[in-house]
N, C-alpha and C positions, 0 to 999 in steps of 0.2 A: 257601156254597161244596157244592159235589157233586164227585161224578168219584172219590173216593179214601173207603174205612175208616181211611188212614193219617193220623191229625190230630197235628199239635203242640197243645203244650197255651197258648192265647195269656191266659186268667189268669196264669201261671208265666214266659211270656216278659215279660207286664205288667208282673210285680214286679219282675220280675229286674231289667227297664231301670230303671224307680224305684231300686233298692236304685242301681244304677251311678252312678245321677242323683245322691245324696244325697252322692258323692263329691266334694268341691268345689260342692256349689248353692250360686248366690247368691242373694241377698234376692227380685230380679223373678223364681222362677221358675227360671232357667238354671243353670249352670255353667259355673265359672273350673278345668279340666284344662289348663293350659298344659303341653307334652312336656318330660319327663325334670323334673318337680320331686315336691318331697315328694308332692304332692295329684294327682299321673299313678302317681307310686309308690305309694300305696293304693289306685287304679285298678286299676293290674297286678298285683297283690299278691292287692288280691280276684278278678278275672279270674283266674287263676292258680290259686287257692285252690277254683274251679266247676270249670276242668276237671277238676284231679286227681277232687274228687269223681267228675264224669261219668265219670271212668275212663278219661282221658284222660291221653295224654306229654303235658307242656311241654318244651321246650327256645327259648333263647333266644341269636341272631345275637349279630357283634360289632357289627351298630346299635341293637340293643335292640327288634328284628323278635322277635316271637312267637309259634312256632309247638308247637300241642296237637294230637297225633296218633290218634285211632280206627285199628285197625289195618285189614286185610282179611284177606279169604281167603286171598290172594296178597299175601303179605309183595313181593315182586320190579315188582311195578301199580306205575308213578309215581301216587302220589296227589294226590286232588283235592284243590285248593285250594278255601275261602271264606271271609268276614274284610272285615273295614273297620279301621276304628281309633278308638282310644279319646279321645285329645289334642282336645282345643279350643279353640276361641279366647277371648282376656282377657273374654267378651262371649256366652258361645257357648249355644247350646239342647241339649236333653237328649238327641237323636235323632242329630245331626248323627254320623255315623260309629259310633258306640254301638249303633244298630239294628244295624249290620250284623253286628257283633263280638258282640252279646246273640243277637240270631237266630240267627246260626251257633252258638254255644251251647244253645239250644233245638233245634234240628238234632240237633245229637250229645246232647243229651238222652231226642231220641223216639226216637231207636237204639234208643238203650239201652233205654228204654223197651218200647218194644213188641219185643226180640233179633231187629234184623232184624241182619243179616252181608250188605257187600257185601262187592265182589269186589275192588275196589279199594281200598288205606286212606284216610280223610278229614284234612287240616288244617286244623283252624280259627288265623286268621290275626290277629292283634293290629300295624296295621303300625305304625311310630317315627315320631310329627314328621307326618302327613298334612297340616295345619292353617296351617307356616308362620310363624306370627303370632311366636314365639320368637328363631326364629335367619332369617327372612329366605328359606328353600327349603323350600316346599310341595311334598307328596311324600316327603317325603326318606329316609324307608329303607326304600318299595320304591323310592323312588329309583336308591338308591348300591345296592339289592341288584339290580333290571334293568340296570346297570351305567350308566343319565344319569350319575350322576352319581362321584363318585371317591373313596370314599369318606375319603381321609388331609384332604383337602382339602374334606369335609365337619365330620372331625372337627374340623378346625381353624378352625372358623364360631363365631363369638360374638354374644351377646345384646347386652343392651341396658346390661348390667352388665359386658359382659367374659370372662363365664365362658363355655369351649367346650364345644363338643358330645362332644367328647371327655369331659372334664371333668365336667360332667354325667352324663353316662351312669354316668361310675365312682361321682359322689356316691349314685346313686339307688338303685347293683347291680345296674343294667341293662347293662349290656356285658358279652353272651355272648361265648362261644368261637367256636362255630359262623362259619362266617365269611357275609357278608351275602352275598350272588352267588348266581344258580341251579340250581339244582338241576332233575334229571329229575321235573316234575310233567305231570301231565296235565291238568289244565285249573284256571281260576278262574272263580269267581261272589262276585259283587260286590252286597248287597244296603243299599240309600239311599232319604233323601228325596230325592224333588224338588230339593228348595230352588230352586224357581219355580212357577208357577201356574198350570203346562198341563192336567196329571193335574184338580186341582180345579175345574175352570172344564169343562172337559168330562167331566166327572161318571166316571172313568175312576178304576179302583182302581188297575191296574198298567201300568207303563211296561216295553215293552221296548225296552232302551236297546240303538241298535245300532250306537253308537262314541262315541267326544269327540267335542267341534271342534280345531282346530288355536286355537294358545296364542304372542305372544312381549309377554313381558317386559322393563322395563325400568330401571333406577336411573337419575338425574336429579339434577343438583347444581349449580346454577345459580346466579353470585360475581359481588356487585358491591359498591358500596361502603357500609359502616355511616354512616350521616350525623345530623345529627339536625333532626326531623323539622321546628321551629320555623323553620327558618334559611336551609336548603337548597330554591333556587326549582326549578323544573321542568326548566333548560335544564343542572341540575346533578348531576343525581339521576341514580343507577345505582342503579333501585328490583328487588333482585333477588324479591321478593314480583308485583311488578307484571310482571315478564316469566315468573314459574314461572303468572303468571293469565292470561296469551299462549296458552299452549303450553299449557291446561288445555283452554279453549277451544277451541282446536287436537281436543285430545282427542276432542271431544263431538264438535265439526263431523266427522272422519274415520269416530267411528261410526254415526252418522247419516246419514252419505250409503251406508250400507249395508243401509239399513232395517230391520227389524226381527230380522234375525238379527245383525245388528251389536253388539258390546260393543269398551267402550272405557274404564279406569275408572285416575283416581289416588283411589288410598285412603288415602295416606299422604302427609302433607307438614309437617317441618319447618323450623321460620322461628328466624334466628341475625339478632338476638341474641335476637327475642322483646319488644318492649319498646313499649309503646304511643307512644313518644316517639322514635322511633326509625328511620328510615328503613332497614327489611329487605338487609343485605349479604349472607345466603346463605340459599340454600332449597332441601332436598333432598325430595325425591317420587319417587314409585313411579307406574310408569305402565305400562297391559297392554291388549293386543288380544284378543279371542275373536272367532272366524266357523267357522262348521261347517264352509266351505272352504279346505284350506290353501294356495290360491290368491290367497286377501282375505290372509290373514292373510302369504304374502310378499310381494305389493305392499302392506301397511302398512310393514312391514322397510323399502321399495325406495323408501317414501316419507316415514314421520312424521323420522326423524331429523336430513333436510337442512332439511327446513321447518322443526321446532322449530330446529335451528341458526341459522338466517332468522330469526327471530324474537329470540333472541339478542343477534346478531349485531345491530341495527338499535337494539336495546336498549344498546348500551355493555355488556352481560353475556357473563360469560364463561360456557361448558358444558358439564360434562363429563357426554354420556349413553352409559354402558353395558348391551349388553344381555346380560340374566343369565341367559335361556334362550328356546329358542323348539322348539315341542310340535307335531309336525305333526296333521294330524289326524289319529286310530286310531281304525277302524273293528275289533268286537270280530266274535269267530270265529262263523260262518254258524250252523253246526252249532248250537251254544253255544245262540244269541242261539232259536236254533228250539225250542232245550229249554224257555227258558224259555215261548216264546209256548203252543206245546202246552200247562204246564203250567198257563199261564193259563187254554186254551180247557175243560181240564178240571175244571175247579173252576167255571166257568161264569163267570170273574170280567172286569169289561169291563174290554178292555185296548186299548193302541195303541202301534205303533211311537215314540220319544223319541231324540233325541240329548241327550247331558249338556251343560249349560255351562258344567258345573262340571268343575274338575280333580278327578281319583278316582284313588283305587292301583291302583285297576283300567286303567285307563288304558298307564300304564307298565309292570305286568305284562303287560298284552297284548302286550309285545315279545318276552317270552320267553316267552307260556305263551299256550292258546286262553284269551280271558277270554270273562266276559258281563256284564251288570249287571240289574237289576230296582228300581224304583223304585214307591216307593211315594208319595202326593198328601203336603203338608203346610199348613195352614192358610195359609193368602191368598201362598202362595208364600214365606212368610218365610222363611228360616234366616239363620248367623251373627248374629243376634239370641237375647236371654233367651226372648222371647215366639215364641220356636218352639214348635209344636207339629202332635200329628198323632192320630189316633183312635185306642182300642187295637187294634176292628177292620180298623183299616188297617195298620198293625204285625201283626197274627193275617197276614191278606190277604197281605201281603209273602212273609212267613215262611212261610209255607205252600207259596207259589210255588218260593221256596229250597229246600223241603226237596227239594218233587216233583223238580226242577233236577238237583238232589245229587246226590238216589238216582239216578232214571235214570241220569246218566253212569258212578258208582261204580260201578252193579252192570251195566255193557255186559260180555259173554263174553268172555275173554279172548281 
């Protein structure tokens, strides 16, 4: 890298990432740090300790979102935010989310090491439950904070064991007193692995993220009739799994009709009674569509439910189809995107503009605060997998760009 003598400590960044990865480490080299569990508490406690050691003041809001503040010359200035999340998928990788939080910590440590005083305060954020794998609502903490989700309705969500979000927050001691609501922040930056193959394929070190794509998610329940597998002829069958398979094929068809930019996924399937010699009488499954263009998602939302119901009716099945949420395409702030672009150029790092295919906290935060994201490559584009991997120098480059962009924003004259 060139262009600056104010360097983050790449070795310290990597060592801290590996120390966080030891909390909830799995046998296959990944992490299982499900939100609001005892393992999540251990990760939060360690993060809070590091923040205190770096001279930061930590506060926690009523959704468990953690904010670690470094003062600026002008305490009245709105803070510059940076961060991501520490929770993981059940079979997650070391870097999804954690890279952004730990890189933010490294930015704070480097500012301290270099005795840099910024004009505006800076706050490092660990958002609660970005993944949504436990309670079924991704971007939960940032969603409540930004006003997308109702706090009390979110508190009432339950996991598969019947534990509510509120009980889980209180159980690990991370239900804070501060309101989970937007405050007068200046901006928000988030560093994340790409979770796709584009940067690695093109040999590009930095993704300059210009926005997030639109999404619509559904919960589907198909109801037929349990029946004996050996005695029930085709004419008497109301097989919910066969109906689900046809709707899943429809999801794939609608995705592929939109080319390489289309996304359509059924990632969760629960078959009842789930016995090898019983015709399935009920199937519950998830459906999600994503696309960079909001009008494509609106077209899917207008088309998919009717076609799915027609499939169910033809098969003699009942279908409950509930739209969970619809996220419009979210452009990021051009000025902040420009800071990321300038930082990569100044450092001599190959970079390209890119749309985020995944949902991130920045997409909800951007509804309330100017926001931008930075992507680093990940091996084979693999994420939400224990084999998720990045190189130490990729983490260092991403963190250095984050440092440059945050410092430029926080150092602006009042």
